[in-house]
Residue frames as qw, qx, qy, qz and C-alpha x, y, z in Angstrom:
[[0.154, 0.436, 0.779, -0.425, -15.30, 88.20, -43.13],
 [0.069, -0.344, -0.504, -0.790, -18.31, 89.30, -45.11],
 [0.062, 0.322, 0.604, -0.726, -21.10, 91.32, -43.58],
 [0.101, -0.461, -0.637, -0.609, -24.72, 91.84, -44.59],
 [0.130, 0.014, 0.403, -0.906, -26.62, 94.61, -42.82],
 [0.155, -0.405, -0.870, -0.233, -30.18, 93.49, -42.05],
 [0.225, -0.856, -0.463, 0.044, -31.41, 96.34, -39.81],
 [0.304, 0.457, -0.136, 0.825, -30.44, 99.99, -39.62],
 [0.050, -0.032, -0.544, 0.837, -31.10, 102.37, -36.71],
 [0.506, -0.022, -0.064, -0.860, -34.63, 103.16, -37.91],
 [0.716, -0.059, -0.636, -0.282, -35.50, 99.46, -38.24],
 [0.400, -0.062, -0.755, 0.515, -34.23, 98.81, -34.69],
 [0.170, 0.027, 0.327, -0.929, -36.30, 101.72, -33.37],
 [0.630, -0.026, -0.308, -0.712, -39.43, 100.54, -35.20],
 [0.644, -0.060, -0.763, -0.001, -39.00, 96.97, -33.94],
 [0.242, -0.091, -0.679, 0.687, -38.66, 98.15, -30.33],
 [0.364, 0.009, 0.089, -0.927, -41.70, 100.41, -30.72],
 [0.698, -0.050, -0.518, -0.492, -43.76, 97.49, -32.06],
 [0.545, -0.079, -0.785, 0.283, -42.57, 95.14, -29.29],
 [0.003, -0.017, -0.491, 0.871, -43.41, 97.80, -26.68],
 [0.565, -0.024, -0.126, -0.815, -46.96, 98.10, -28.05],
 [0.714, -0.036, -0.668, -0.207, -47.28, 94.29, -28.06],
 [0.331, -0.018, -0.750, 0.573, -46.13, 94.09, -24.42],
 [0.269, 0.022, 0.297, -0.916, -48.76, 96.64, -23.41],
 [0.671, 0.021, -0.338, -0.659, -51.49, 94.88, -25.39],
 [0.657, 0.005, -0.754, -0.008, -50.68, 91.32, -24.29],
 [0.347, -0.132, -0.702, 0.607, -50.43, 92.33, -20.62],
 [0.174, -0.788, -0.543, -0.234, -53.48, 94.65, -20.73],
 [0.181, -0.956, 0.093, -0.213, -51.38, 97.60, -19.66],
 [0.495, 0.499, -0.568, 0.429, -48.23, 97.75, -17.57],
 [0.642, -0.603, 0.235, -0.412, -49.52, 96.99, -14.08],
 [0.810, -0.404, 0.426, -0.002, -46.96, 94.75, -12.35],
 [0.838, 0.502, -0.034, 0.210, -44.76, 94.58, -15.48],
 [0.440, -0.754, 0.378, 0.309, -40.99, 94.50, -14.95],
 [0.738, 0.637, -0.218, 0.044, -38.58, 94.60, -17.90],
 [0.672, -0.586, 0.403, 0.205, -35.36, 92.71, -17.18],
 [0.569, 0.741, -0.342, -0.101, -32.55, 93.10, -19.68],
 [0.945, -0.166, 0.126, 0.253, -30.00, 90.34, -20.07],
 [0.268, -0.782, 0.363, 0.430, -26.44, 91.64, -20.01],
 [0.260, -0.300, -0.060, 0.916, -25.15, 93.35, -22.07],
 [0.080, -0.100, -0.419, -0.899, -27.25, 94.62, -24.95],
 [0.313, -0.527, -0.769, -0.179, -30.52, 93.32, -23.52],
 [0.288, -0.538, -0.437, 0.661, -30.18, 95.87, -20.73],
 [0.017, -0.267, 0.178, 0.947, -30.11, 98.76, -23.19],
 [0.236, -0.256, -0.728, -0.591, -32.99, 97.31, -25.19],
 [0.327, -0.572, -0.729, 0.187, -35.06, 97.00, -21.99],
 [0.185, -0.483, -0.217, 0.828, -34.28, 100.62, -21.08],
 [0.100, 0.060, -0.446, -0.888, -35.35, 101.80, -24.55],
 [0.305, -0.407, -0.800, -0.316, -38.57, 99.76, -24.30],
 [0.285, -0.564, -0.593, 0.499, -39.31, 101.26, -20.87],
 [0.048, -0.334, 0.054, 0.940, -38.91, 104.75, -22.32],
 [0.228, -0.108, -0.644, -0.722, -41.23, 103.91, -25.22],
 [0.331, -0.485, -0.810, 0.006, -43.83, 102.32, -22.89],
 [0.190, -0.511, -0.400, 0.737, -43.76, 105.43, -20.71],
 [0.090, 0.164, -0.310, -0.932, -44.39, 107.59, -23.81],
 [0.329, -0.232, -0.761, -0.508, -47.33, 105.37, -24.82],
 [0.480, -0.508, -0.715, 0.041, -48.92, 104.69, -21.43],
 [0.144, -0.772, 0.081, -0.614, -47.86, 107.79, -19.52],
 [0.769, -0.592, 0.181, -0.162, -46.63, 105.55, -16.70],
 [0.079, 0.662, -0.745, 0.008, -43.20, 104.24, -15.84],
 [0.976, -0.050, -0.185, -0.105, -42.33, 100.56, -15.91],
 [0.584, -0.676, 0.437, 0.103, -39.61, 99.08, -13.70],
 [0.733, 0.577, -0.357, 0.041, -36.40, 98.05, -15.48],
 [0.701, -0.587, 0.399, 0.066, -33.77, 95.68, -14.17],
 [0.436, 0.656, -0.608, -0.106, -30.54, 94.11, -15.35],
 [0.932, -0.224, 0.266, -0.105, -29.52, 90.47, -15.20],
 [0.219, 0.638, -0.732, -0.101, -26.08, 88.92, -15.59],
 [0.954, -0.062, 0.051, -0.290, -26.61, 85.20, -16.18],
 [0.351, 0.631, -0.689, 0.060, -22.93, 84.24, -16.38],
 [0.194, -0.316, 0.863, -0.344, -23.02, 81.93, -13.35],
 [0.726, 0.188, 0.468, -0.467, -26.23, 80.28, -14.57],
 [0.579, 0.544, -0.475, -0.379, -24.78, 79.21, -17.91],
 [0.958, -0.122, 0.251, -0.062, -24.54, 75.46, -18.40],
 [0.815, 0.429, -0.055, 0.385, -21.41, 76.02, -20.50],
 [0.277, -0.947, 0.162, -0.028, -19.60, 78.12, -17.87],
 [0.733, -0.424, 0.419, 0.328, -16.58, 75.82, -17.74],
 [0.668, 0.418, 0.387, 0.479, -16.14, 76.19, -21.50],
 [0.143, 0.930, 0.136, 0.309, -16.34, 79.99, -21.26],
 [0.425, -0.890, 0.168, 0.014, -13.99, 80.57, -18.34],
 [0.813, 0.421, -0.271, 0.298, -10.99, 78.46, -19.41],
 [0.690, -0.145, -0.396, 0.588, -9.14, 78.45, -16.07],
 [0.024, 0.349, -0.132, 0.928, -10.34, 81.96, -15.16],
 [0.012, 0.374, 0.744, -0.554, -12.51, 82.79, -12.21],
 [0.067, 0.639, 0.610, 0.464, -15.93, 83.94, -13.44],
 [0.017, -0.179, 0.182, -0.967, -16.97, 87.50, -12.75],
 [0.120, -0.522, -0.823, 0.187, -19.94, 87.70, -10.41],
 [0.064, -0.165, -0.095, -0.980, -22.39, 90.49, -11.17],
 [0.096, 0.368, 0.841, -0.385, -25.83, 89.01, -10.48],
 [0.051, 0.668, 0.632, 0.390, -28.93, 91.10, -10.86],
 [0.043, -0.157, -0.238, 0.958, -29.97, 94.67, -10.37],
 [0.197, -0.511, -0.706, -0.450, -33.76, 94.50, -10.31],
 [0.046, -0.305, 0.273, -0.911, -35.35, 97.46, -8.48],
 [0.681, -0.216, 0.145, -0.685, -38.49, 95.62, -7.36],
 [0.479, -0.139, 0.857, -0.130, -39.21, 92.11, -6.08],
 [0.287, 0.136, -0.721, -0.615, -40.26, 89.78, -8.92],
 [0.103, 0.241, 0.927, -0.268, -42.79, 87.89, -6.81],
 [0.303, 0.651, 0.659, -0.224, -46.21, 88.04, -8.52],
 [0.129, 0.687, -0.203, -0.685, -44.87, 90.38, -11.23],
 [0.812, 0.544, 0.210, 0.018, -45.06, 89.99, -15.00],
 [0.419, -0.620, 0.450, 0.489, -41.39, 89.70, -15.87],
 [0.732, 0.680, 0.024, -0.029, -40.40, 90.40, -19.46],
 [0.668, -0.378, 0.387, 0.511, -36.88, 89.12, -20.16],
 [0.467, 0.868, -0.041, -0.165, -35.24, 91.20, -22.90],
 [0.655, -0.337, 0.488, 0.469, -32.28, 90.05, -24.99],
 [0.196, 0.623, -0.382, -0.654, -30.71, 91.01, -28.29],
 [0.520, 0.314, -0.687, -0.399, -30.45, 87.62, -30.05],
 [0.814, -0.154, 0.462, -0.317, -32.19, 84.31, -29.41],
 [0.388, 0.493, -0.742, -0.234, -30.14, 81.41, -30.75],
 [0.385, 0.052, -0.920, 0.050, -29.84, 78.07, -28.91],
 [0.605, -0.600, -0.334, -0.402, -32.06, 79.09, -25.99],
 [0.707, -0.153, -0.501, 0.475, -29.34, 78.52, -23.39],
 [0.130, 0.188, -0.241, 0.943, -29.09, 82.18, -22.38],
 [0.526, -0.373, -0.192, -0.740, -32.88, 82.38, -21.97],
 [0.809, -0.298, -0.506, -0.007, -32.87, 79.18, -19.88],
 [0.521, -0.023, -0.445, 0.728, -30.13, 80.60, -17.65],
 [0.132, -0.278, 0.064, -0.949, -32.12, 83.84, -17.27],
 [0.694, -0.397, -0.392, -0.455, -35.21, 81.85, -16.26],
 [0.748, -0.233, -0.515, 0.347, -33.18, 80.13, -13.53],
 [0.304, 0.104, -0.287, 0.902, -31.76, 83.44, -12.33],
 [0.372, -0.364, -0.116, -0.846, -35.22, 85.04, -12.12],
 [0.777, -0.361, -0.458, -0.236, -36.75, 82.05, -10.34],
 [0.615, -0.082, -0.517, 0.590, -33.97, 82.24, -7.72],
 [0.039, 0.137, -0.206, 0.968, -35.32, 85.69, -6.85],
 [0.421, 0.221, 0.530, -0.703, -38.92, 84.60, -6.30],
 [0.327, 0.340, 0.856, 0.211, -41.92, 83.35, -8.20],
 [0.162, 0.161, -0.194, -0.954, -43.24, 85.81, -10.78],
 [0.657, 0.355, 0.386, -0.542, -46.85, 85.68, -11.97],
 [0.848, 0.465, 0.235, 0.095, -45.44, 84.98, -15.43],
 [0.359, -0.554, 0.442, 0.607, -42.26, 85.30, -17.45],
 [0.691, 0.690, 0.211, -0.039, -42.21, 86.36, -21.10],
 [0.610, -0.266, 0.373, 0.646, -39.31, 86.70, -23.51],
 [0.405, 0.895, 0.086, -0.164, -38.69, 89.61, -25.88],
 [0.654, -0.238, 0.407, 0.593, -35.84, 89.48, -28.39],
 [0.223, 0.699, -0.221, -0.643, -34.72, 91.85, -31.10],
 [0.486, 0.446, -0.651, -0.376, -33.55, 88.98, -33.33],
 [0.838, -0.111, 0.500, -0.188, -34.66, 85.33, -33.44],
 [0.259, 0.609, -0.656, -0.363, -32.14, 83.44, -35.54],
 [0.927, 0.070, -0.241, -0.279, -33.39, 79.89, -34.96],
 [0.576, 0.353, -0.694, 0.249, -31.24, 76.81, -34.22],
 [0.590, -0.564, 0.261, -0.515, -32.84, 76.14, -30.84],
 [0.392, 0.218, -0.873, 0.189, -31.31, 73.44, -28.63],
 [0.022, 0.209, 0.784, -0.584, -33.95, 73.88, -25.92],
 [0.006, 0.620, 0.733, 0.281, -37.75, 74.26, -26.06],
 [0.143, -0.543, -0.232, 0.794, -37.65, 78.07, -25.72],
 [0.259, 0.585, 0.559, 0.527, -39.89, 80.35, -27.79],
 [0.122, -0.073, -0.182, 0.973, -40.00, 84.15, -27.62],
 [0.153, 0.680, 0.653, -0.298, -43.25, 85.99, -26.94],
 [0.233, 0.933, 0.048, -0.271, -42.08, 89.10, -28.78],
 [0.718, -0.009, 0.393, 0.575, -39.71, 89.23, -31.76],
 [0.072, 0.730, -0.141, -0.665, -38.32, 92.25, -33.57],
 [0.575, 0.569, -0.434, -0.397, -37.20, 90.25, -36.60],
 [0.913, -0.073, 0.401, 0.033, -36.88, 86.58, -37.51],
 [0.272, 0.778, -0.515, -0.238, -33.59, 86.03, -39.31],
 [0.995, 0.045, 0.086, 0.033, -32.88, 82.58, -40.73],
 [0.022, 0.826, -0.562, -0.046, -29.15, 81.93, -40.43],
 [0.856, 0.169, -0.475, 0.113, -26.64, 79.16, -40.84],
 [0.768, -0.600, -0.091, 0.205, -24.63, 78.03, -37.87],
 [0.682, 0.084, 0.062, 0.724, -21.53, 79.48, -39.52],
 [0.077, 0.670, 0.158, 0.721, -23.01, 82.98, -39.42],
 [0.308, -0.318, -0.537, 0.719, -22.91, 85.39, -36.51],
 [0.052, -0.829, -0.421, -0.364, -25.65, 87.93, -35.82],
 [0.401, -0.075, -0.294, 0.865, -24.15, 91.15, -34.51],
 [0.136, -0.882, -0.432, -0.126, -26.50, 93.59, -32.80],
 [0.418, 0.129, -0.161, 0.885, -24.94, 97.01, -32.46],
 [0.233, -0.861, -0.452, -0.007, -26.36, 99.57, -30.07],
 [0.214, 0.810, -0.120, 0.533, -25.20, 103.16, -29.68],
 [0.592, -0.760, 0.176, -0.204, -24.78, 102.71, -25.90],
 [0.832, -0.330, 0.384, 0.228, -22.07, 100.07, -26.49],
 [0.706, 0.173, 0.470, 0.501, -21.01, 100.28, -30.12],
 [0.120, -0.405, 0.136, 0.896, -21.60, 103.92, -31.04],
 [0.377, 0.136, -0.468, -0.787, -24.23, 103.05, -33.66],
 [0.675, 0.110, 0.570, -0.455, -27.48, 101.10, -34.00],
 [0.629, 0.415, -0.466, -0.464, -27.98, 98.25, -36.44],
 [0.820, -0.155, 0.544, -0.089, -27.91, 94.51, -36.97],
 [0.443, 0.614, -0.572, -0.315, -25.66, 92.61, -39.35],
 [0.983, -0.051, 0.176, -0.002, -25.04, 89.01, -40.29],
 [0.014, 0.774, -0.617, -0.140, -21.34, 88.28, -40.38],
 [0.990, 0.138, 0.016, -0.020, -20.05, 85.26, -42.21],
 [0.452, -0.662, 0.527, 0.281, -16.55, 84.11, -41.54],
 [0.752, 0.592, -0.263, -0.126, -14.62, 83.45, -44.68],
 [0.864, -0.329, 0.302, 0.231, -12.07, 80.69, -44.58],
 [0.215, 0.856, -0.401, -0.243, -8.73, 81.75, -46.01]]
């Protein structure tokens, strides 16, 4: 495998700072804003954004976590004769009439975002739902477009975008990994 690093820890931090400012600006503050991170790395990105928003605005913003496993349309392909793990959502406030910002690490086909939309809607009707992603790599299969993007990274379908966060991986950064055929 070959790997090309496209973001280091500072670039990740700057992207999240910029996205946090954009969230505040687009929503005219943080009244009724709820950040909901999509498992796994989206949760940590949402928590970092909440911390940054609190530094900027001087007010906390609610943060939740969402496991969309059971909402995936490719669940049968993923489980391969295993029972799926059920985790659901841990959102500290009702989403009804809130401005929900879904946060994920990589936007690719749009299927994860679609599953997250379904999961949120099952919990009530928000005032609006927006999508924030650290990396948009293209190749959409569904009409999903992010509202906030850390970095657009054109990729081939043979490449994998790996987001690494200190909370999970011990370091921050983003790399494109290309599988070499032996």
